[in-house]
C-alpha positions in Angstrom: 29.0 33.7 213.0 31.7 33.1 210.2 30.9 36.8 209.3 27.6 36.0 207.8 26.2 39.4 207.8 28.7 40.5 204.9 26.6 38.2 202.7 23.3 39.8 203.8 24.6 43.2 203.5 26.1 42.4 200.0 22.6 41.3 199.1 21.2 44.7 200.0 24.1 46.5 198.3 26.5 46.9 201.2 29.9 45.5 201.6 31.8 44.5 204.8 35.4 43.6 205.2 33.8 41.0 207.6 33.7 37.5 206.9 31.0 36.3 209.2 29.0 39.2 210.5 27.0 42.3 209.8 27.6 45.7 208.1 25.5 48.6 207.4 25.6 55.1 208.5 28.8 55.6 207.3 30.9 57.5 204.9 29.9 57.4 201.3 33.5 57.2 200.2 35.6 54.0 200.7 38.1 54.3 203.7 41.6 53.2 203.2 41.7 49.3 203.5 44.2 49.6 206.4 41.8 51.5 208.5 38.8 50.1 210.4 35.3 51.8 210.1 34.6 54.3 212.8 33.2 52.5 215.7 29.7 54.2 215.8 28.0 56.2 218.6 26.7 55.2 222.0 23.0 54.2 222.0 20.5 51.7 221.2 18.2 51.2 218.1 14.6 52.5 218.6 13.4 48.8 218.3 13.3 46.8 221.4 15.9 44.2 221.6 15.9 40.8 223.5 17.7 41.3 226.8 19.8 38.1 227.8 17.8 38.0 231.2 14.6 37.5 229.2 15.8 34.8 226.7 15.6 31.2 227.9 19.3 30.0 227.7 18.2 26.5 227.7 16.2 26.8 224.5 18.3 26.9 221.4 15.5 28.3 219.4 15.1 31.3 221.7 18.9 31.9 221.9 19.3 31.7 218.1 16.3 33.9 217.2 17.5 36.6 219.9 20.9 36.6 218.2 19.4 37.3 214.8 17.2 40.0 216.1 20.2 41.8 217.8 22.6 41.2 214.9 20.2 42.4 212.1 18.7 45.4 214.0 20.8 48.4 212.9 20.4 52.1 213.3 22.1 54.3 210.8 22.0 57.2 213.3 24.3 55.3 215.8 26.0 52.5 213.9 28.6 53.0 211.3 27.9 49.4 209.9 26.1 46.1 210.9 29.2 45.4 212.8 27.9 47.4 215.7 24.9 45.3 215.9 26.9 42.1 215.9 28.9 43.5 218.9 25.7 44.3 220.7 24.9 40.4 220.6 28.1 39.7 222.8 26.1 38.3 225.8 24.8 35.6 223.6 28.1 34.7 222.0 30.8 32.1 222.9 34.1 33.7 224.0 35.9 32.3 220.9 33.3 33.6 218.5 33.1 37.1 220.2 37.0 37.1 220.1 37.1 36.2 216.4 34.4 38.9 215.7 36.4 41.7 217.6 39.7 40.8 216.0 38.2 41.3 212.4 36.2 44.5 212.1 35.2 45.6 208.8 37.7 47.7 206.8 35.5 48.9 203.9 32.8 51.5 203.8 29.2 49.7 204.0 28.2 51.0 200.5 25.3 52.4 198.7 22.4 50.7 200.5 23.9 51.9 203.8 24.2 55.5 202.4 20.5 55.4 201.4 19.6 54.3 204.9 21.7 57.1 206.4 20.0 59.7 204.2 16.8 58.5 205.7 18.1 58.1 209.3 17.0 54.5 209.0 16.7 51.7 211.4 15.8 48.1 210.7 13.3 45.7 211.9 13.7 41.8 211.5 11.2 39.1 211.1 12.5 35.4 211.7 10.8 32.3 210.5 12.2 28.9 211.6 13.2 26.7 208.7 14.3 23.0 209.0 16.0 21.9 205.8 18.0 18.7 207.0 18.7 20.1 210.5 20.9 17.7 212.3 19.6 16.5 215.7 20.7 18.4 218.8 23.3 16.7 221.1 23.7 17.6 224.7 26.3 20.4 223.7 25.6 21.2 220.2 22.7 22.5 218.4 22.0 24.2 214.9 19.1 26.3 213.7 18.0 27.6 210.4 16.0 30.9 210.1 14.4 32.6 207.1 14.9 36.3 207.9 13.3 39.6 206.5 15.1 42.7 207.2 13.2 45.9 206.5 14.8 49.5 206.8 12.4 52.3 208.2 13.3 55.9 207.8 12.6 58.4 210.4 11.2 60.5 207.7 8.5 58.1 207.0 10.3 56.3 204.2 10.5 52.3 204.2 13.0 50.6 202.0 12.8 47.4 200.2 13.0 44.4 202.5 15.9 42.0 202.1 15.6 38.3 202.7 18.4 35.6 203.6 18.5 32.3 205.3 20.7 32.3 208.4 22.4 29.3 209.9 23.1 29.5 213.6 25.4 27.2 215.5 25.3 27.0 219.3 27.3 25.1 221.9 27.3 24.8 225.7 29.8 23.0 228.0 27.1 20.8 229.6 23.5 19.8 229.6 22.6 22.4 232.4 24.7 25.3 230.8 23.2 27.9 228.6 23.3 27.8 224.9 25.7 30.3 223.3 26.1 31.0 219.6 29.5 29.8 218.2 28.8 30.6 214.5 26.4 32.5 212.1 26.4 31.8 208.3 24.2 33.5 205.8 22.9 32.4 202.4 21.0 34.9 200.5 
């Protein structure tokens, strides 16, 4: 995922020490750069997330859309940044990508946007629309998808924040034509 979420979170006013993945409650002051963010709390966002058993692993559209939904659905009452949402997508990720994700947790506080979300005890909803700008053809073991996403924060106090948009590029691989697709990279352009 090339730590794609950092770009999206930067677009919404958050910052992540992560190079390819998500970030948004957390402290409003920066942590020392040598310490990772707190890990968050156990729980699930109030928005239903796709379960691996309900996603057709043979369909790269379904797999990539599921990962986007999971990685961008955050809950400021349980997550300390979007990083926890990325980790929730583990069942859809290749072992190498998951290992890279786990080895690079964010080191900076998520920023002012996340602080606003935390004040409202917000969670996000995600809308994804397939885009196809110069998408290369799939091979038996490699597929790429491009999605336009809209991430909207909703406060438990009735507040709705300004939606954020981005283009997300998802790369998937599999060991053979009968194996399920797994996400090997996510990159964001906002």
